[in-house]
Structures are given as structure tokens and as C-alpha cells.
TIDO-393891 format. One record per residue (C-alpha): y, x, z. Coordinates in Angstrom, 1 decimal, m for minus. Example, Ala and Ser with C-alpha at 12.3 -4.5 7.8 and 13.67 -1.06 7.14 Angstrom:
% TIDO-393891
<<m4.5, 12.3, 7.8>> <<m1.1, 13.7, 7.1>> 
***
This chain:
% TIDO-393891
<<81.7, 81.3, 85.8>> <<78.6, 80.0, 84.2>> <<77.7, 76.9, 85.4>> <<73.9, 78.2, 86.0>> <<72.1, 81.1, 86.5>> <<68.3, 80.9, 85.8>> <<66.7, 83.3, 88.0>> <<63.2, 85.1, 87.3>> <<62.0, 87.7, 89.0>> <<59.4, 90.0, 87.2>> <<56.1, 91.8, 88.5>> <<53.2, 92.9, 86.2>> <<53.0, 89.4, 84.7>> <<53.1, 90.3, 81.1>> <<50.5, 88.0, 80.2>> <<52.6, 85.0, 81.3>> <<55.9, 86.1, 81.0>> <<56.6, 85.3, 77.0>> <<55.9, 81.3, 77.9>> <<57.8, 81.8, 81.1>> <<60.9, 83.0, 79.3>> <<60.5, 80.6, 76.1>> <<60.9, 77.6, 78.2>> <<65.1, 78.3, 79.4>> <<65.7, 79.6, 75.9>> <<68.5, 77.2, 74.7>> <<70.8, 79.3, 72.1>> <<73.0, 75.8, 72.0>> <<73.3, 75.9, 75.4>> <<76.7, 78.0, 76.4>> <<77.1, 77.5, 80.0>> <<74.5, 79.2, 81.1>> <<72.7, 83.0, 82.5>> <<69.1, 84.4, 83.0>> <<68.7, 86.8, 85.0>> <<65.7, 88.9, 85.5>> <<64.6, 90.9, 88.3>> <<62.0, 93.4, 87.5>> <<60.0, 94.1, 90.7>> <<59.0, 97.3, 89.4>> <<56.7, 96.7, 87.5>> <<53.8, 98.3, 85.7>> <<52.3, 97.0, 83.1>> <<53.9, 95.2, 80.4>> <<56.6, 92.9, 81.5>> <<60.0, 95.6, 81.7>> <<59.2, 95.5, 78.0>> <<59.2, 92.1, 77.4>> <<61.9, 91.6, 79.1>> <<64.0, 94.0, 77.2>> <<63.3, 92.4, 74.0>> <<64.5, 89.2, 75.1>> <<67.8, 90.5, 76.1>> <<68.2, 92.6, 73.0>> <<67.4, 88.8, 70.9>> <<69.6, 87.1, 73.3>> <<72.4, 89.6, 74.7>> <<74.6, 87.2, 75.8>> <<72.3, 85.3, 77.6>> <<70.0, 87.5, 79.7>> <<70.5, 90.5, 82.3>> <<68.1, 92.4, 82.6>> <<68.2, 94.2, 86.2>> <<65.2, 96.9, 87.7>> <<64.4, 97.5, 91.2>> <<61.9, 99.5, 92.7>> <<59.1, 97.0, 94.5>> <<60.7, 94.8, 97.2>> <<58.3, 91.6, 96.7>> <<59.0, 88.3, 95.6>> <<61.8, 87.5, 98.5>> <<63.3, 90.5, 98.0>> <<64.0, 90.4, 94.0>> <<65.1, 86.4, 94.2>> <<67.8, 88.4, 97.0>> <<68.8, 91.0, 94.6>> <<69.4, 88.0, 92.0>> <<71.2, 85.8, 93.7>> <<73.9, 88.8, 94.4>> <<73.5, 89.1, 90.2>> <<73.9, 85.7, 89.8>> <<77.7, 84.6, 88.4>> <<76.8, 80.6, 88.0>> <<78.1, 77.8, 90.7>> <<74.6, 76.6, 90.8>> <<70.9, 78.7, 90.7>> <<67.5, 77.9, 89.6>> <<64.6, 80.4, 90.6>> <<61.5, 80.5, 88.3>> <<58.4, 82.1, 88.9>> <<57.6, 84.2, 85.3>> <<54.2, 82.8, 85.2>> <<55.1, 79.3, 85.7>> <<57.3, 77.8, 83.3>> <<59.2, 74.7, 82.5>> <<59.1, 71.4, 80.6>> <<60.0, 70.8, 77.0>> <<64.1, 70.3, 77.4>> <<64.1, 70.6, 81.1>> <<66.8, 73.0, 80.6>> <<69.0, 70.8, 78.6>> <<68.2, 67.6, 80.9>> <<69.5, 69.7, 84.0>> <<72.5, 70.0, 82.8>> <<73.0, 66.4, 83.0>> <<73.0, 66.7, 86.5>> <<75.2, 69.6, 86.9>> <<79.3, 67.7, 87.3>> <<77.7, 65.4, 90.0>> <<79.2, 67.6, 92.4>> <<75.3, 68.5, 94.8>> <<73.9, 71.0, 96.7>> <<70.7, 70.9, 96.1>> <<68.8, 69.0, 93.7>> <<65.3, 67.9, 93.5>> <<63.1, 67.3, 90.8>> <<59.4, 67.3, 90.5>> <<56.4, 69.7, 89.9>> <<53.2, 69.9, 87.4>> <<50.3, 72.3, 88.6>> <<48.5, 73.2, 85.7>> <<46.3, 75.9, 84.5>> <<46.0, 77.8, 82.4>> <<45.4, 75.6, 79.3>> <<48.2, 73.6, 80.3>> <<46.0, 70.7, 82.1>> <<47.5, 68.6, 84.6>> <<45.7, 69.3, 87.6>> <<48.2, 67.2, 90.1>> <<51.6, 65.8, 90.0>> <<54.3, 66.4, 92.5>> <<57.2, 64.7, 93.5>> <<59.6, 67.3, 94.3>> <<61.1, 64.8, 97.0>> <<59.8, 61.3, 98.3>> <<63.5, 59.5, 97.4>> <<65.3, 59.0, 94.3>> <<69.0, 59.7, 94.1>> <<71.7, 60.4, 96.6>> <<70.4, 61.7, 100.0>> <<71.3, 63.9, 103.0>> <<68.9, 65.6, 105.7>> <<70.4, 63.2, 108.3>> <<69.6, 59.9, 105.7>> <<66.1, 61.0, 105.4>> <<64.8, 63.3, 107.9>> <<61.4, 63.3, 106.8>> <<62.5, 65.6, 104.0>> <<61.4, 68.3, 106.4>> <<58.0, 67.0, 105.5>> <<58.4, 68.3, 101.0>> <<57.5, 70.9, 99.1>> <<59.6, 74.3, 100.6>> <<59.0, 75.5, 97.5>> <<61.9, 78.0, 96.3>> <<61.1, 76.4, 92.1>> <<61.9, 72.5, 92.5>> <<65.2, 72.7, 93.2>> <<69.0, 73.6, 91.8>> <<71.1, 74.8, 94.5>> <<75.0, 75.5, 95.3>> <<75.2, 78.9, 95.1>> <<77.7, 79.7, 97.5>> <<74.8, 77.6, 100.1>> <<73.3, 81.5, 99.8>> <<76.4, 83.6, 99.6>> <<78.7, 82.1, 101.6>> <<75.8, 81.7, 104.7>> <<74.3, 85.3, 104.2>> <<70.9, 83.3, 103.5>> <<68.3, 85.5, 101.9>> <<64.7, 85.8, 101.3>> <<62.1, 88.1, 102.8>> <<60.7, 90.6, 101.2>> <<57.1, 91.4, 101.4>> <<55.4, 88.2, 103.3>> <<54.1, 84.9, 102.3>> <<55.1, 81.5, 102.8>> <<59.0, 83.1, 102.2>> <<59.9, 79.6, 101.3>> <<60.0, 78.6, 104.3>> <<62.2, 80.7, 105.9>> <<64.9, 80.0, 103.9>> <<64.4, 75.9, 102.9>> <<64.4, 74.1, 105.6>> <<67.8, 75.9, 106.9>> <<69.2, 75.2, 103.9>> <<68.4, 71.7, 105.1>> <<71.1, 71.9, 107.4>> <<74.6, 73.3, 105.4>> <<73.4, 70.5, 102.5>> <<76.0, 67.7, 103.1>> <<74.9, 66.1, 99.0>> <<71.4, 66.3, 98.3>> <<69.7, 64.4, 94.9>> <<66.1, 63.9, 94.0>> <<65.6, 63.0, 90.2>> <<61.8, 62.2, 89.4>> <<61.7, 64.6, 86.7>> <<58.7, 66.9, 85.5>> <<60.6, 69.7, 84.4>> <<58.5, 72.4, 86.9>> <<55.4, 73.3, 85.9>> <<53.3, 75.4, 88.3>> <<50.6, 77.4, 87.0>> <<47.7, 77.6, 89.2>> <<46.1, 81.1, 88.6>> <<43.8, 83.4, 90.9>> <<45.7, 85.9, 92.9>> <<47.7, 83.1, 94.4>> <<48.2, 82.1, 97.9>> <<46.4, 79.3, 97.8>> <<43.4, 80.9, 95.9>> <<43.4, 84.6, 97.8>> <<40.7, 85.7, 99.9>> <<42.5, 86.8, 102.6>> <<42.1, 85.3, 105.3>> <<44.4, 87.6, 108.1>> <<47.5, 86.8, 106.4>> <<47.5, 83.4, 106.5>> <<48.5, 84.3, 110.5>> <<51.8, 84.7, 108.7>> <<52.6, 81.4, 108.3>> <<53.6, 81.4, 112.2>> <<57.0, 83.4, 111.9>> <<57.3, 81.3, 109.0>> <<57.7, 78.1, 111.0>> <<59.2, 79.5, 113.9>> <<61.8, 80.8, 111.9>> <<62.7, 77.0, 111.1>> <<62.3, 75.7, 114.2>> <<64.9, 78.9, 115.4>> <<67.5, 77.5, 112.7>> <<67.3, 74.3, 113.3>> <<68.0, 75.4, 117.2>> <<70.8, 77.6, 115.9>> <<72.4, 74.9, 114.5>> <<71.7, 72.4, 117.7>> <<69.6, 70.6, 115.6>> <<66.0, 70.7, 117.2>> <<66.5, 68.0, 119.9>> <<67.4, 65.6, 117.1>> <<64.8, 66.3, 114.6>> <<61.9, 67.1, 116.9>> <<59.5, 64.7, 116.0>> <<60.1, 65.9, 112.2>> <<59.8, 69.5, 113.1>> <<56.8, 69.2, 115.1>> <<54.7, 67.4, 112.4>> <<55.8, 69.9, 110.0>> <<54.8, 72.4, 112.0>> <<51.9, 71.0, 112.9>> <<51.1, 70.1, 109.0>> <<51.4, 73.8, 108.0>> <<50.0, 75.5, 110.4>> <<47.2, 73.7, 111.4>> <<46.2, 70.9, 108.7>> <<46.8, 73.3, 105.7>> <<46.4, 76.9, 106.3>> <<43.6, 75.9, 108.3>> <<41.3, 74.2, 106.3>> <<42.4, 77.2, 103.7>> <<41.1, 80.1, 106.1>> <<38.1, 78.0, 106.6>> <<37.0, 77.9, 103.1>> <<37.2, 81.9, 103.2>> <<35.5, 82.5, 106.4>> <<34.2, 79.5, 108.6>> <<33.9, 81.9, 111.3>> <<37.2, 83.6, 111.4>> <<39.3, 83.6, 114.1>> <<42.4, 83.2, 112.5>> <<41.6, 79.2, 113.1>> <<41.5, 79.4, 116.3>> <<45.1, 81.3, 116.8>> <<46.7, 79.4, 114.4>> <<46.1, 76.0, 116.1>> <<46.7, 77.8, 119.5>> <<49.9, 79.0, 118.8>> <<50.9, 75.5, 117.2>> <<49.5, 74.2, 120.5>> <<51.6, 76.5, 123.1>> <<54.5, 75.7, 120.9>> <<54.4, 71.9, 120.7>> <<51.6, 71.0, 123.8>> <<52.1, 67.1, 123.3>> <<52.0, 67.3, 119.7>> <<49.2, 64.3, 120.0>> <<52.4, 61.5, 120.9>> <<53.8, 63.3, 117.2>> <<54.9, 59.7, 115.8>> <<53.9, 60.4, 112.1>> <<50.1, 61.4, 113.2>> <<49.5, 57.4, 113.5>> <<51.1, 57.0, 109.5>> <<48.8, 60.2, 107.9>> <<45.8, 59.9, 105.7>> <<42.0, 59.3, 107.2>> <<41.1, 63.0, 105.3>> <<44.1, 64.2, 107.2>> <<42.9, 62.7, 110.5>> <<39.4, 63.7, 109.8>> <<40.5, 67.4, 109.4>> <<42.7, 67.0, 112.2>> <<39.6, 66.3, 114.4>> <<37.8, 68.8, 113.4>> <<39.9, 71.1, 113.9>> <<40.6, 70.2, 117.4>> <<36.8, 70.3, 118.6>> <<35.9, 73.6, 116.6>> <<33.7, 71.4, 114.2>> <<34.6, 74.9, 111.4>> <<31.4, 74.0, 109.9>> <<31.8, 69.9, 109.3>> <<35.1, 71.5, 108.1>> <<33.6, 73.5, 105.9>> <<31.5, 71.6, 104.2>> <<34.4, 68.8, 103.5>> <<36.7, 70.8, 102.2>> <<34.1, 72.3, 99.8>> <<32.9, 68.4, 99.2>> <<36.8, 67.7, 98.7>> <<37.1, 70.6, 95.6>> <<34.5, 69.4, 94.2>> <<35.5, 66.4, 93.3>> <<38.9, 68.0, 92.4>> <<36.8, 70.3, 90.0>> <<37.8, 72.9, 91.8>> 
***
């Protein structure tokens, strides 16, 4: 059994795919495999995948399925993986030089999840933003660091013990936005030992067509069932009351503080803004008492104030000015 499976879902990404695959090819490493799930691509992606598999037949397996979306492709990869650990890598992203050999330095530490840092980059490789995969460094658990629920839920800045998925029947939903919110917070409840290392192993490509840049305001409503799934997982685990403050703030942050400004930039008159906010208030009517609200930045406090008072024109002006400063 290999120590690690690198799982790469692929769909119509021929422009970026070679850079992704090149970043995980280390013939000198013998204890890992690469599982590529071609999710019904109609461009030249499959041909590229097959050419790499032909060149590295002992390292790469290619599985082709009917198009089912990112989550479904990951699920196929989970079932096909043979590694003790699994690393998800989206096919328009790529690992930093020497990242994979560095990861192997940690694979004997018997963890359930390992977090690492992310470089958000443009298509020229220019650094746009640096993210810590987890604010703390070293070994921790959900109990010792409940603010873990505020960290990036993304699938691709973590290494997982594969049995977390297979022994608990955990899979990603297909054809939805925010699929990571359905899974990652649930995995926290099942992980006894987690490790965070502040190494920039992952490069997250910002390109048109991503959720962040999508112009579909209505699909932002999909954050609601994603948040609901997280809350239900903690209820089922008997942990809802214990982590109520963290779950409440996570819901507020994901459903209101980040999703509503994204909608506002698409259409400042969209009723999606009100619907997202009213749903949050129905779940957490006393959210204003949340202890974490006193710790958030002035920017977030202002965003929340404008949303609460339906000052969407002012919010639009604020977000456009903020993006201009960032060069977006």
C-alpha cells in the first residue's frame, strides 16, 4: 500500500493541466501514487492525462467517468485510492517546487489531518495573497483549538488519513458550490490528531470562471445548505452546544460577511442579499451576542453594519474601492 495518494479531478482544463501534473511528478519517490479522475472532459484534457500515464505507468492511474462535478470526481478518487493518506489537488492549481518530497517528511507522524499554507496566484504566478492553512502551528485538536472552524475549509490545503472518509462513509456532494463546507468541518469531529505546518506548498490559481469570480448571484444561495450541513453534523456528533459560538460565527462569516458582498458586486439590487441574511437570523437570532464579533476587523464590522441596515449601495461602493486597492 502506498503511503500517499495524490488525487486530481480533471474537467476541461487542458490549458493548466500540464503545470499541475508536472508539480507532482517525482520519479525518485517510490511510496506514492497519482490518481487522475477525468470527469467527462470534452477538450484535450484526457489526451494529456493519458500521455502522462504512458510516460509514468507505475505512478499514474487515469479513471474516466461521466461528468458529475468536482465533488463526484473526488469521490471516485477516494474509492480508487490505495494510499494511507490522500491529498486533493485541483487540476488548475499546482504544488510548489519540492513540496511533495517535503510532505513526505511528515507522513510518519501518525496524524489524521495535516494543514499547510497556500499561495493565491494569478496566471503569471504573481502572488496575490498568502494564506495560512491553519493559524496555529504544530499539533492540535478541535478541542484545543475550536477556532479551527474559522479556517479555510478547502479540500486542497490538507492531507487526510484516507480512512476518515472510507470508514465513516463521508463523501463530497456533486454539482454544488461550497462542497468543502459539507465535508471538512465534519472531518474535524473525527480527527484526534491534527498538525499544521506553515509551508507554502499549494498554489491556488485565481482565474475567471471560479466561484469567486462567477457572475451568478443566485448560486450563492447554495451556501445555506452547506452551512446547514455543517451545523447538522455537529448536532449529530453531540457537539453543537459545545461549539455553538464557533459554529455561529462560522455561519455568519460564510453566509453573510463573505457571500453577501460577493452577491452585491454582481448585482447590488439582488434579493439574494436579504435572503441570505434572513436565513442566518432565523438560525441564530442572537448572533449579535457572539463573542467573536468583538474581535473582527473594522472592515468586517463595517460590512456587517451595512448589511444589517440594508445599505447595499454603500456596500457596493466599499467593495469596489477595496478591489481597486487590491488591483482586481
